[in-house]
N, C-alpha and C positions, 0 to 999 in steps of 0.2 A: 458428506458424499459418500465416505468411504464405505457405507453399507449397500451401495448400489453397484459396486464394482464388480462383483461375481456375474450379475445379470446384464449389466452395461457390457460385458465381452460380447453378447450377441451382435450388437450392432448399435452404436452411440446414438447416433442422430437421425434414426430412422425415417426413411422416405424411399418411397419404391422407384427403382430404376430397370425398368424392364430390359431384358438382354437385347442387345442390338439385333435389328432384323430388318428386314424388308418387307412392307406391305405395300405393294406396287412400287412406287418409286419414294415412298414417303418413310423417312425415318422416325424412330420414336421419339419423343419429346424428352428434353433434358430435364433432370428433377433439381430444382434449386431448393437446398435445404437451409432452414433458416433457425437461428438460436437468437431469439430476440429477448436478451436479459432485461433491457432498459426501455429505450423508446424504437419504435417502429420505423423512425423515419427514412432509414437506409433501405429497410426491406420494402416499405412502400413503394418507394422511387423504383426500385428494381421491378416490382410488379406492375406500374403503371407503363413501362416501357418496352418489356420482354413480351413478344408475342405469345399468345395462349397455344396457338398451334405448336409451337418449337419448346415452350417451357412450362412446367407445372411446379406450384410451389407447395412446401410442407413445412409447418411452424412446427418445431418440436418441443418448445416449452409450453407446457399447459398450466396457464394461470391457476392458483389456489390448489393445484395437486402436487403435494410434496414429492410424489413418486414419479414425476415426468421422466425423469433420466430413466428409471426401470421401465416404463411403458416404452420409450425410445429403444431401450434395447430389445425389449420383445418383439417389435416390430419386424427385426431381421431384415433391414434394407439398406438401401445404397443410394449416395448422392453423386450428383455431377460437380456441383457448386455449392459452396457452404459460405453462408452469412452469418457473421457472429457481431451482434451489437449490443453494447454494453460500456458502463464506466470500468474502466481497469487500472487497478490497484499500482502496477508497475512492475510486480513482483509475481503473482500468482492467482489473483481472482479478478474474475469479470463478476460486476454487482450492479442491482438496481438502486435507482434514487428514490425509489417508491420506500417510504419508511413505515410499510405496513408490518403485521407480525412476522410474516414469512418471506421476505424479499428474495426474489431469485437471485442465483448466482451460479457460477460455474467455475471451479479451479483448474488451472493450467496442469496441475500435478496429478487431477484425475485424468485429465486427456494423456499425460504422459505414462501412466500405468497402463492405460486401455490402448495405447500405441506399442508399447513394449511386448505386451500380450498377444500382440498381432490378432486381434479378437474383432475389430471393427474395420475391414478392408474397404467395405464402402465408404468410409471416410479418410481412413487414414492412408490407404494406399490407392484406391482406385479414384479417388474425387480430383477432379482437374483444376480447381482453383478455389482459393478460400480467400475471404475478404474479412479482415478484423477491424471494426469500426471501433475503435478505443485507444486511449492514451498508449504511447510506449510500446505497443504491441509488437513492433519490429525494432525497438530500439537496440542499436549496434552495440552499446556501452556495457561492458561487462559488471553485473550484478556483484560478483564478488572478486577481489584481486589476492593474490598472495602476498600477505604481510611480508615486511622485512626480515624477519627470523628466517625465511626461506633463503634468502641472499646470503644471508649469514650462514645459513648450514652447507650451501653449496660451496662458499669459501673455505670454510672448514674442512670439508670433503676434498679440499686440494685443488678446485678450480680457480682459475685467476678471476678478478673483479670483472673484467670484462665478458667473460665466458659466463659467470654467475648472473650477470646483468642479460646476455643474450637469452640464458635459459630461462630467466623469470619471465622476459617477454613473451617466450614463445609458450609458457605456462599458462599465462594470464588470456594470452589470443586462444589457447586450444580449450581451456577448462574453465575460463570465465563466466561462463553460465549468463550471457547475455538474452534478452528476451528474444532477439533476433534467433539465436542458436538453439534455445530451448524449442520456439516455434518449427524451426528446420526439422529437429529431430521428431518433434510429435507428428509432423506431416513428412514423414520421410517419402522422397522419389515424387512427391506431388510437385507438377511442372509450376505452378504459378501460386505464390501468398503476396498478398497486400495487405499493409498495415502502415501505422506511424510510428515514425522513428523518435518523435517526441509528442509535443502536444496534439490533440485532434480536436476537429471543430465538434460543436453540439450538433446532436441529430437532425434538428431543422435545417441548419447550415450544410450539414453533409448531403441532407437529403437535395437541397436547392441545387448544391453543385453536380450531383448525378443526374437531376432533370437536366439540366443545361448540357452534361455530356451525353447522355442519350438522344437528346432532339438533335445532336449533332451526329449521328449515325452510330451510337456506341453499341445498339443491341448485337449488332452481327458479331462482335468481338468478345461476347460473353460466352466462355464453353469453349474457345479455339485452342487452348493449350499455348498459347503464344503470349509473350510479353506484352502486355497492353499500354504502349506509350502514351497515348492519347489520353486513357485514364490518369497516367501519372502526371501529364501535363494538368490536366484539369484540376488537380488536388496539389500541384507545385506549391502555391502559397501557403500550405499547410504541412506540407513536407510527406505525403505519402509515400511509403517506400516498398520495395518489391524484393523479393528472396525466392528461391526453390528448395523444396526439401532436400536434406541430406541424401546423397546417393552412395553405394555400397564401395565406390572407388576412393571418395575422399576421407583426409583424417578424420573428421568428425564421425565417421562411420563407428570408429573404435570407441569414440567417447559414447556415443549411443549405445553401445554394447555394454559399457561399463556402468552406466547410469541404469540401465535396464536390469541389471543384476541386482540392483537394490529394491527397485519396486514392481517388478514383473510377479503380478500375483502368483502364477503358475509356479514359481520357483518356490522349493518347500525352504523353511526356514534354516534348518543344517547346512544347505547349500548357499544361502545367503551369507551366512557366517563364516563359511569357508571362502567365499569371495572377499569379506574383509582380510581374511588371514592372508590371502593372496596378493591384496592390494597393499598390506603393510610390508610387503617384500619390495614393493617398488619406492622411487626417491619420496623423500618426505614432503617435497614439493607437491606430488600429486596425492599424498595422502592428506595434506593440508586442504586442497582443493575439494577433496571429497568429504572433509570434516563432518560438515552437518548431515550428510546422507549417511555417514557412519553412524553418528549419534541417534538419528531418527531410528534406524534399524535395530539398536541394541535397546533404545527406549520402549520400543514396542513388543520386545521378547518379555511375556508375562512370566510368571513363576512356573507354572505350568509347562510352557514350552521351554523354558530353559532347562528343567528337568529330566525331558525326554534325554534318552541314551545318547542320541547323535549330536544332538545340539550342545549337551553337557559335555562330551568328549571334544567337540570343535572349539569350544571356549575355553576349556582345560588348554588345549594345545596352543591356543594365543598367548594364555598366562604365562606358559612356561617356555615360550620364545623368547630365548635371552637376547639373541642378536636383534630381532624387531624390536623387543624392549629397550635395548641399549641405545638404538638409532631414535627410537621415538622420545626417550627420556634426554638425549642430546639435544634434539632438536626445541624441547621444551625449554631448556636452560639457554637457549639463542632467543628465544621468545621476549620480546620486550613489549609487544603490543598488548594491553589489558585484555581486550576482548578475545583475541586469539589465545592468550595465555588461559583465559577462564574456559574456554573450550578444550582445550588440550588438557588440562588439568581433569575435567570432567570426563573426557575420555579414557583416560589412563585410569580412573578409578573404575570404570564400566568395564574396561580390560583386564582388570584385577592385577595391575602393575602398580598402583598405591592404594592406601587405603583412606577412609573417610577423614580421619584424623589428620594425616599428612596434608591431604587436600585442603581443609580449612587452615591449616598452618601455613600453605603456599598462597592463599587468596589473602591471608592477614598480611603476611610478608609482601604482596603485590600493591595492597593498598597503603601500606606504610611507605614503599617507594612512590606511589602517585602521591601521596601527600607532601613529599620532599621535593615533586617538580616545582619550577617558578610559575608555570602556567597550567592551567586546568580549564575545561570547557563543559559544555552541555554533557557530552558522550561520557566523560570522567564519572560527573554526577550521576547520570541515568545508571552506568555501572553498579556504582557503589549501592545504591538505593537498590537495585534489584537483587544483588548478593545478598542484602541484608533483609529482603522481605520478611523472613521467618525470623529475623532478630538473632540469628545464631551468631552474628560476629558481635553482640553485644556483651560478651563475657571478658576474660582477661585481656584477650587480643585486641577487641574493639575498645575498652577503656583506655589501653595505652594510646590507641590510634586517634581518640576523640579529644585527646588533650590539645588545648589551644598553642599554635605554634606561633614563633616569631613573624612579623611580616603577613600575617594572614590576610587574605583576601574573601571577598564574597563566595567564590568559587570552592576554595579550600574550607571555609565554613559550611557551604552546604554540604562538602563530600562528608566532613563529621557530623553533621546533622543526620545524614543516612545512616551512620554508626550508632546514633542515640545520643548525640551531645544536645542537652537542653538549650545550652548558652547558644551554640552555633545554630539552633534553630530559629531563635529570637532574632539572631543577625540575618538569618537567610531571610527570613519574612520580611523585614526591614527592607530589604534591597528592592520589595517589589515597588516601594516610592523613589527608588534611586534615578538621579539623572541619566545614568546610562543605560541604554539599551541592554548591553550585553548581560549586565548585572541581574535586568529584570529576566532575562529568558532564561539564566541560571537558577533564580528563584522559581520561575514557573517549573522547571524541570525538575526542581526537588518536590513542589506540591502536586505534580502528577502522581508520584509516589507516596507522600506523606500530606495528606489533604488538610486544610484549616478544620481545628478539632471542634472548636465551640464559637458562640455568637461573639465572646470578647476577641477573639483572633480575629475573626470577620471584620468587627467594627473596629479595631485598630489599625488594621491594615488599610481599610477603605478611607479613615480618617487620615492617615498618613499622606495617601495619594491626593485626597481633597485639598491638603495644606501645601501641595508643591506650588513653587512660584512659575517655573520656566514653562510655558505653553506646550512647546514641542514634546518634553519628556513627560509632561502630565499626560498629553493624549495618549503617548504610547503605553503608559501606565495604566490608564484606562482602558485600553484595549486589552493590555495583558488582564486585568481582572475580569473583564467582561467573560473570560474564557472560564472563571472560576464560579459566576454565576452569584456573587456575593450579594446583591440587591436584595434587602429587606425592606417592608413597609415603612419602618423607623428611617431608614436612609433615604429616603425619597426627599425631604425637605432640604437636606444639605446639598444633593445631587442637583436639584433644581436650582438651587442657589448659585453653584459653580456654572450651571447653563447660563443663567441670566447675567451673570456678572464678568464672563470670562470674555476677553476680546479677540478669543483665537476661534475660528471657524472647524478648527481641526479638533479642539477639546469639545464643540458642541456636537460634532459629529460622533465624537467617540462616547459621550454622554449617551446620545441616541443609541448607540451600538448596545450599550451596558442594558438598557432597557428592553431593547429588543430581545436580547438574550435572556433576561430574566422572565421569572414567572409572575406575570403580572396579575393572576387570578387572586393571588394574595392581597391586593388593593383594593379597596372598596369604589364605587364609582364615582363618588363626588372628589375623593383625591385624585384619580385618574382624570377627572375633569379639567381640575386645576393645572396635573401637569399638561394635558392638551393645550390650555390657554397660554401657559409659560412658552411651549414650543413654538407657537405661531407668533405671541407679541414680541419674543426676543431673539428671534434667528436672525443672524446676522448676513447670512447670504440669501436670497430670494429662491424660490424653487426654480428648477431649470428642466428642459425637455427630459433629460435622465434623471429620472428620480434618485435622491439620495437615501441615506439611512433615516434622516428626519422625516422625508416625505411617507418613507413608509411606516415609521413609527406614527406618526398621525394617521395615516389610513387604517391601522390596527387599532388604535385606540378610538376610532370613530365607529368601529364595527360594532354591531348589536352583542350585547353581554350574553352570557348563559355558560351553562356547562358545556364540556367538550364531548362530542359524540366521535369516536375514532373509527377509522376505517372507511370513512364517507368519500364522495368524489368531488367534495367541494374542492374549488383550486384558488389559492390566494397568492398574492404576489409576496415571496420572500426576499429576505435582504440579504446581500452576499457581502461578506467581509472578504475582501481580494486580498493577495499577497503577490504583489507585481512580480512575475516572471518574464517579462517583456523584452523582448529582442528588438523588436521594431516598433516604435509607438504610433499614435495617429498621425503624426507628422512625417512619417517613415511608410508609405504604402497603405496607410489608414487601418491596420489590421492589428491592434496589441492582442497578444495571446497573454492572458491572465490565468493562474491557478486560484481558485475560489474554495471558500468553505462555507458551506450552508448554515445560515443564522435562521431560527425561528424564536417567536415570543413564548413557545412552550417547548418543555423537555421531549425530546424524539428520541426512540430506539437507537438511531445511527446517525452519526456524523457523516456528511459526505464530501470527499474531497472530488471536485469535478473539473473538467477542462471547459474553459470558457473563450469563445472566438466573441469578443465583444467590441463595440465602438464606444464605449462609456469609460470613463475613469475608473479607477480602483475604489472599491467601496460604494459602489452603485447598485441601483437595483438593476437585475439582469434578466429574470425569467420567471414562469409561472411554475410553481410547484405545487404538489399534492400535499397539503396537510390536514389534520384533523379539522373539522367545521365546528365553529361557535354555533349553538342553537338555542332559541330561548325555552 
C-alpha cells in the first residue's frame, strides 16, 4: 500500500460532497462513502433505509483493480459519512475473507500517514461520522505496555516505588496505543466514531441488526453529528462502542504530533532523524513506548539516504551523544524482559552505540539466562527460534547453550532445539504426543519455525499420536497435528482404524478435522469411498441440526471429483475449527461469541481468523464461504 501514499494524499476515500447551499428550500444530499473490504451487508442495510433524496452512496473499493486507492485519491472528493466493513486483525489491517489472488485490504497505518499529512480533509477532518464494522476496531486496551524495566529505571532515577508506579500507569494510558486511540488520532476532530470494543458480529447479523434499527426510525439520526444512543442500544449485545476524534485541547493531541513526526510523508528524512534525537532526550519510558516507530524509521533509511550530508550529520550527532547513550544503556541494563531487550539491543546497534559482535554476545547471554529459568513458555520458544532464523547463534555461543541441563523439560528442550540441538529436537517432536496440552503447544510453537523435515519424521509423529491411550489428550494432539497437514495416503488406514475403534466422539471429530485440512486430491476415489463408508457406519453420534466436522467431511467426499478451477464463484460450506472465547454461552442469553479459524480441504493462500456470532457449539459448521470449485 505504501506505493499509493503520495497520490492518496489528494483524497483517500473519494466521493463528492457538493458545497452546502440552498436550492429553493432543498439541502444538498449527504454523501455516504463506503469501504467494503469484505461483505456488503452493512452497506446494503444503510442503502435500503436511507432516503435517496437525502443520501447518495459511493463505493470506493474497486474489485479487481489493484490501484483502487490511487483512483480514490485522484477523485479529489469529500465524504459526510464513512462506512468501513471488513475483518480486522486487531492491530493494523482490514482484510477480506476472499481467498483470491489479490484480496482487498486496508491498513490503519496507511490512514495514519494520510491523516498526519493533512492531505485528506474530506475524510479525516470534515467527515461527520465513521462506522467500523470489524472486531476490536475501538478496543480500549493498550496494544503495547511499558515493560517492568521502565519501572526499574524510574526507581533508579530517584523516584519512590509508588511514584514510579503512578508514572508507569500514566505512560501506558497515554502511549499504550489502543485501537481506540489510534482511530481517534486518525479521525481527529470527527464528532462520531462507532466500532467494536471486542468481537463483532458477522456481516449478515450486523445487517439484520441495522435493518431493525432503521425500521424503528434510525435514518433521521445518520449524519446529525450527535452521539447515537439508539444505535448503541441496538448493538448493545455485541458491544458497539462510541468515541470522538482527538481535539487540539486534549493530551492525546501531543501524542498525535509525536506519532506524525515518524510517519508524515511530507517530513524530510533528516528532520525525522532529528525527531528521534529529540525523543532520546526525554524519559526512557517514552523512548520505550515509541521503540517500534524508531526502529521502523531507521530501518527504512537506505544507504543512499543515510549518505546524504544532512542525514549523515544527524545520525552522527546521535552516535556521539554521550548523555543519551548512557541513559539508554542504563535502561538496557535494567531490562529483564527478553522481547524488550532484543528490541533495545537492535536499536542500540542502529544508533551506532554498540557493534554487531556485542549485540550477538548480549543475545547469547540473554538466551543463557532464559535457559536458567525454572519456567518457560511459547513466547520464549518463539523468541529463540526467531533470533536464530539464520543460524547465527549455532556457533560457539549456541553450542554452549544447546547442552542439555538438569531437570530439562519440553520448553527448555524446545529452546535448545531452536539453537540447533538435534537431541532437543527429537524430544520436542515427541511432545506432540504428550498427554499435556501445554507441552503440545510448545512443540507446535517450535514447528512453526522448524517444520518436520521428511516423511520419516511425519510418520513417527503421527504413529506416536495414534498410539495414545487417553481420548481427551489424543483428540487435542490430533487437532494439533491437523495444523501441520501431516496426512499422506499411506496414513489413511491407521487413521480410519482409530476412527472405527475409538469410544470418544471428540477423537472422531478430531480425525475428521485432520482429513478436512489435508489435501485429499492425493487419495484415489476407491480409497475415499472406503473412508466415506467408515465415517457413516462407525459414527458414534448422529447428525444434528448444526452440522459437525464429520457432516462436512461426508459432504465433501460426496462431491464430484475433478481438478480444481480457482477463482470461480462456486460456494461450498467450509468447516470451522473454533477456539472458544465465549463469555456468555447458549444458556446465558443465547449468544456465544466465538473466534474461529477457517478450514478447507485444499491449501488456500490465506487463513482467516474471523469473528463469529453463532448459536452452535464450537467446531460446528458455520457459514458459506467461497473456495475453488471442483469441476469435471
